[in-house]
C-alpha atoms as a printed R data frame, in Angstrom:
   type eleno elety resid chain resno       x       y       z
1  ATOM     1    CA   MET     A     1 230.104 282.641 226.082
2  ATOM     2    CA   SER     A     2 231.088 282.284 222.441
3  ATOM     3    CA   ASP     A     3 230.005 284.712 219.743
4  ATOM     4    CA   ILE     A     4 227.677 283.217 217.160
5  ATOM     5    CA   SER     A     5 226.856 284.983 213.885
6  ATOM     6    CA   THR     A     6 223.147 285.147 213.138
7  ATOM     7    CA   PRO     A     7 221.750 286.619 209.909
8  ATOM     8    CA   ASN     A     8 219.939 289.882 210.702
9  ATOM     9    CA   ASP     A     9 216.889 288.729 208.717
10 ATOM    10    CA   LEU     A    10 216.255 286.022 211.341
11 ATOM    11    CA   LEU     A    11 216.283 288.475 214.258
12 ATOM    12    CA   PRO     A    12 213.267 290.435 215.475
13 ATOM    13    CA   PRO     A    13 213.380 294.096 214.351
14 ATOM    14    CA   GLY     A    14 214.779 296.741 216.679
15 ATOM    15    CA   ILE     A    15 217.573 294.736 218.311
16 ATOM    16    CA   MET     A    16 220.409 297.137 219.138
17 ATOM    17    CA   THR     A    17 223.212 294.838 220.308
18 ATOM    18    CA   PRO     A    18 222.525 291.168 219.516
19 ATOM    19    CA   GLY     A    19 224.361 288.363 221.254
20 ATOM    20    CA   ALA     A    20 223.787 284.671 221.785
21 ATOM    21    CA   PHE     A    21 224.675 281.795 224.074
22 ATOM    22    CA   ILE     A    22 223.791 278.136 224.442
23 ATOM    23    CA   ALA     A    23 221.587 277.371 227.441
24 ATOM    24    CA   ASP     A    24 223.050 275.049 230.036
25 ATOM    25    CA   LYS     A    25 220.052 274.394 232.259
26 ATOM    26    CA   HIS     A    26 220.659 273.574 235.894
27 ATOM    27    CA   PRO     A    27 218.059 272.074 238.239
28 ATOM    28    CA   ASP     A    28 217.857 275.292 240.278
29 ATOM    29    CA   LEU     A    29 216.797 277.428 237.297
30 ATOM    30    CA   PRO     A    30 213.146 278.327 236.810
31 ATOM    31    CA   ASP     A    31 211.582 276.823 233.699
32 ATOM    32    CA   TYR     A    32 210.830 279.441 231.042
33 ATOM    33    CA   GLY     A    33 210.616 276.867 228.250
34 ATOM    34    CA   VAL     A    34 214.383 277.049 227.694
35 ATOM    35    CA   ASP     A    35 216.237 273.733 227.702
36 ATOM    36    CA   THR     A    36 219.893 272.673 227.630
37 ATOM    37    CA   GLY     A    37 221.282 273.147 224.123
38 ATOM    38    CA   ASP     A    38 218.811 275.863 223.080
39 ATOM    39    CA   LEU     A    39 220.249 278.925 221.350
40 ATOM    40    CA   VAL     A    40 219.284 282.003 223.391
41 ATOM    41    CA   ILE     A    41 219.457 285.281 221.463
42 ATOM    42    CA   VAL     A    42 219.642 288.426 223.555
43 ATOM    43    CA   ASP     A    43 219.824 292.192 223.127
44 ATOM    44    CA   SER     A    44 222.516 293.512 225.448
45 ATOM    45    CA   GLY     A    45 221.648 297.099 224.509
46 ATOM    46    CA   THR     A    46 218.522 297.069 226.688
47 ATOM    47    CA   LYS     A    47 217.784 297.870 230.319
48 ATOM    48    CA   PHE     A    48 216.094 295.503 232.765
49 ATOM    49    CA   VAL     A    49 212.288 295.550 232.792
50 ATOM    50    CA   ASN     A    50 210.616 293.661 235.654
51 ATOM    51    CA   GLY     A    51 208.471 290.833 234.268
52 ATOM    52    CA   GLU     A    52 210.369 290.460 230.958
53 ATOM    53    CA   LEU     A    53 212.750 287.527 230.527
54 ATOM    54    CA   SER     A    54 216.377 288.608 230.883
55 ATOM    55    CA   ALA     A    55 219.811 287.033 231.157
56 ATOM    56    CA   PHE     A    56 221.837 287.780 234.272
57 ATOM    57    CA   GLN     A    57 225.576 287.237 234.735
58 ATOM    58    CA   SER     A    58 226.990 285.931 238.001
59 ATOM    59    CA   LYS     A    59 229.165 288.338 239.990
60 ATOM    60    CA   LYS     A    60 231.281 285.365 241.174
61 ATOM    61    CA   ASN     A    61 231.886 283.383 237.946
62 ATOM    62    CA   ALA     A    62 231.075 283.380 234.243
63 ATOM    63    CA   GLY     A    63 227.680 281.732 234.779
64 ATOM    64    CA   TYR     A    64 224.389 283.057 233.436
65 ATOM    65    CA   ARG     A    65 220.814 282.631 234.615
66 ATOM    66    CA   LEU     A    66 217.473 283.550 233.111
67 ATOM    67    CA   SER     A    67 214.837 285.319 235.153
68 ATOM    68    CA   LYS     A    68 211.941 287.755 234.953
69 ATOM    69    CA   GLU     A    69 213.028 289.300 238.264
70 ATOM    70    CA   LYS     A    70 216.341 290.676 239.531
71 ATOM    71    CA   LEU     A    71 218.575 288.007 241.084
72 ATOM    72    CA   ARG     A    72 220.797 288.450 244.122
73 ATOM    73    CA   GLY     A    73 224.463 287.901 243.199
74 ATOM    74    CA   TYR     A    74 223.850 288.572 239.492
75 ATOM    75    CA   THR     A    75 223.926 291.652 237.265
76 ATOM    76    CA   HIS     A    76 221.584 292.261 234.342
77 ATOM    77    CA   PHE     A    77 223.309 291.270 231.109
78 ATOM    78    CA   SER     A    78 220.611 291.481 228.451
79 ATOM    79    CA   LYS     A    79 216.989 290.996 227.496
80 ATOM    80    CA   VAL     A    80 216.049 287.644 225.933
81 ATOM    81    CA   VAL     A    81 214.478 288.294 222.518
82 ATOM    82    CA   MET     A    82 214.409 284.832 220.974
83 ATOM    83    CA   VAL     A    83 215.057 281.176 221.802
84 ATOM    84    CA   MET     A    84 215.799 278.634 219.090
85 ATOM    85    CA   LYS     A    85 215.001 275.015 219.945
86 ATOM    86    CA   TYR     A    86 216.574 271.977 218.391
87 ATOM    87    CA   TYR     A    87 214.667 268.720 218.288
88 ATOM    88    CA   GLY     A    88 217.144 265.893 218.171
89 ATOM    89    CA   ARG     A    89 220.794 266.698 217.749
90 ATOM    90    CA   GLY     A    90 221.386 270.428 217.352
91 ATOM    91    CA   PRO     A    91 224.504 271.952 215.791
92 ATOM    92    CA   PHE     A    92 225.445 273.670 219.077
93 ATOM    93    CA   SER     A    93 224.801 270.759 221.421
94 ATOM    94    CA   ASN     A    94 226.753 267.625 222.296
95 ATOM    95    CA   GLN     A    95 223.512 265.805 223.011
96 ATOM    96    CA   ALA     A    96 222.696 262.760 220.891
């Protein structure tokens, strides 16, 4: 995951520890309206709340998954607070 600077004025208020990553959707992931190439902004200073969309990090590799429930083989990384979509070619995507 690469760090991406985001102006604080674009973030929802109350975020304690913002972070971001580019979604790389795999067929086995549930669909929460997040697609490959979307910018996912998270708050890693939060605890898991069942039913709220969170990012989980794999215990075996550097992979991440999104879920509203705890996932076996993954640890809670952060709460998803915002997703930025790009229509057409986005600055963080190799898609045409």
